[in-house]
N, C-alpha and C positions, 0 to 999 in steps of 0.2 A: 270781479273779485271784491268782496267787502273788506273794509279796513280791518275788521276783527280777525280776518284770515291771513293777514299779511305777516311775513316774518318781520321781526323787530329787534332792535337793540335799544339801550337806554343808558341814562346816567343816574347814579344813586348818590345820595348824600343827606346831610342834616346840618344846615338847611340845604334846599335844592332849588328853590324858586328863582334864584339869581342866575342859574346856569345858562350859558349860551350854547352849550353843546347841542341841544335839539335844533337850534337855528343853523348851526354849522353842518351837521350831518343831514338835516332836512334839505338844505341848499344843494349839497352834493348829490343826494338821492334824486332830487328833481332834475338836476342838470344832466344826470346820466340816464334819466328815464327809468329808474329802477322801482319796482313795486315792493317797497319795504318802508318801514317806519323807524323813527328814532324818538324816544320819549324821555321824560324826566320822571323819576320816582322817588318820593320822599321815604327814606328808610332811616329809622332811628337806630342807635347802637343796640338796643334791646331787641330790635326786629331784624337784625342782619342775618342771623342764622335761619330764621323762617323764610326770609326773602330768598336766600340762596337755595334752600330746599324746594321752594315753590317753582323757581325758574329752572332748576335742574330737570324738573318733570314737564316743562313746557317745550314742545318740539319746535314752536315758532320763535323761541327766544334765541338770539344769536350771541348775546353777551351784553356786558355793560362796562361803562367807564365808572370809576370809583373816585369820589372826591371826599372832602372833609366830612366826618372824622374816621373813615373806614379803611384807609390805605394800609394800615398795619393789621387791624383785626381781621380783614378779609382773607389774609394768608392762612388762617386756621381752617378755612372752609373749602379750599380748592387745591388742585394739584399744582406742583411747582417744577415742571420739567426743565425749565431754564435756570433753576437754582437762583431765582430772584431773591429769595430770603437771605442767601449768603452773600449776594452782591449788593444790590440796591437796598434790600431790606424793606421794601414797600411795594404794593401792587396798585396800579391805577386802571388796569384793564383785565376783565374776566371774559373768557370765551370758551367755545367748545373745540375739542380736537376731532380728528377724523372718526374716532370711535364714539363721540358724543360726550366724553368726560369733560368736566370743567377744569380749566387751568387758568393761572394768573400770570400776567407779565407786567411790564412797566414801559410806557411810551413817553413818560415825562422827561427822562434824561435826553432822549433824542429830540423831543420838542424844545427843551431848554437850549440845547446846543445849536439847533438849526440856525437861528439868527446871528450866532457868534462865529459861524463857520468861516467867515472872511477875515476874522480878527485873530491876531496871535497873542495869546495870553501866557505863553511859555515864559516862566520867570516872573510872572506878575504876582502882586499881592492882592488878595481878595477878601472882602467882608461879606458874610452871609447872615441875614437876620432870620432867626427861627431855627428850630431843630426838630420839626415834625416830619411827616411823610414826604412832603414836597422837597424839604431840605435834603433828604436822603438822595433823591434823584439828581438834584443839583450838585451835591457833593460827589456823587458817583461820576458825573460828567466832568467835574473839575479835576478829579483824580486821574482822568485820561488826558488832561490838557497840559500836563507838566508845569503847573503853577508853582510859584515859590512858597507861598504860605496862604493859609485861610484862617481868618478870625471869625468865629461864630458868636453872634450876639444872641443869647438865649436866656430864658427864665431859669432853666435847670443846667447849671454848669457841669454837673456830673454826666448828664445825658449828652451834652454837646462834646465833652471830652471823649466820650465813648464813640461818637460819630467820627471825630478826627482820627481816632485809632482804627476804627473799622474800615475807613477808606484810605488808610496809609498816608494821611495828609499832615504836613507840618503846619503848626499854627498855634493859636491860643483861643481862649474863651473869655468873653466879656459879658457883662449883664446887658439887659435890653436897654437900660438907660445910660450905659457908659458911652463915652465919646468914641466916634469913629477914628480909625487911624488913617494914614495917608495911603489909601489903597487905589488900585487901578480899576477895580470893578466892585460895585456894591450890588448885591442881589437881595431883594426882599422875598423870602419864601413863606413868611407868616401871613395870616389872614388880616393883620392890622392894616387898616386903610380900606378894607372891603366894606361894601354896603352892609349896614347893621352891625359892624364891628368897630372897636375903638380905632381912632386914627393912629398912624405911625408918626410919632413925634421924635425927630432926630435932626441934629445939626449937620448939614452937609459941608460946612466951611472947611473942615480938614481935607476934603478931597481936592486933588490937583485938577487943573482945568482940562486935563486929558482923560479924566476918569469917565467910565460908562456906568450909568445907573439903570438897573434892570429890575422892574417890579412885575412879579408873576400874577399879581392881582389884576383882574380884568373887569370888575364891576365895582366902582366906576372905572372906565378906561383911563381917564385922567385922574390918577390918584394924587393925594397930597404930596407924596414922595416925588412923583414924576414932575408935578407942577413946580416944586421947589428946585429940582434939578435943572429943569429948563430955564427957570429964572436966573440960574447961575451960568447958563450957557453950556451945560454939560450934555453930552450925548446920552440918549435914553433908548430903552427897549421896553415896550409896553406888554401887558399880559396877553394880548391877542396873538402875539408872535408865537409864544410857547403853546398857547391853547390850540391854535390852528395846526401847529406842527405836530403836537402829540395826537390831536384828533385825526389827522391824516393817516398816521400809522395805525391807529385803532380802527379806522374805517376799512382799511384793507383787511384787517383781521376779521372784522364782523361780516363784511359783505363781499369779500374776495374780489375787490375791484379797486383800482387806483382812483382817488378823488381828482377832480379837474383843477389842479393847483394853478393853472394858467388864468383862472378866474378869481384869484385871491383878492385883487383890488375890489372886485364886485362884492365879494363876500365881506370884506372889511367894511364897506359902505353899508351893507345890510346890518352888520353887527353894531355899528355906531350910529344908526339912524335914530 
């Protein structure tokens, strides 16, 4: 069978060259001996509608992961049977249903929560940097964790206040340059610190020694934020944890098979080589 005839899924975004999703899904497809592909596709905001229309008519296309900046805009182009619009309010995964119709869902919330599953943040104070599509998934997860308060550091205070209200979270809004509070968990959901983006400049000294710092950026894996946190002896979670977790959920949707998570150490070694 030629590669052009293989079923495939992909990841879309602008930019997209940095994405590690093809490596992850490709590793799993090979490990399972599946004849399918996973690609990266550069899609600009102006080209999103045409992209969806073209893939809708491609019988080999199994779906796509959606990254910056399309997680909100893509909701206008696909079905929403799980009412993601009213819950998380952003989609990161598009696939086909049994009838072939396109629908959207979100695996980011589950991917974010996975590495925190052994920790208890009930009654904890949280700080979240950013108020975009990824922040929505994180806030959705936090709203299910019985946290005490969430402080959002964002460029748009009005947008951030709307997110707190939408997820029923108690908290406050601060500017991107404002000082951190004494929080138990700090999560960077912004692209700051990502390759080709501005660095995230923030003083971690207000954090207690027991705080956890979680950066969902995965390129580079050792972000400036994580480096600063580790220098202070703080526990950290890197972006690969969430990336692999959300990818595993998407893989099952695309290819109707569970990825071999027992090989995660091997996969991380590949991704950090």
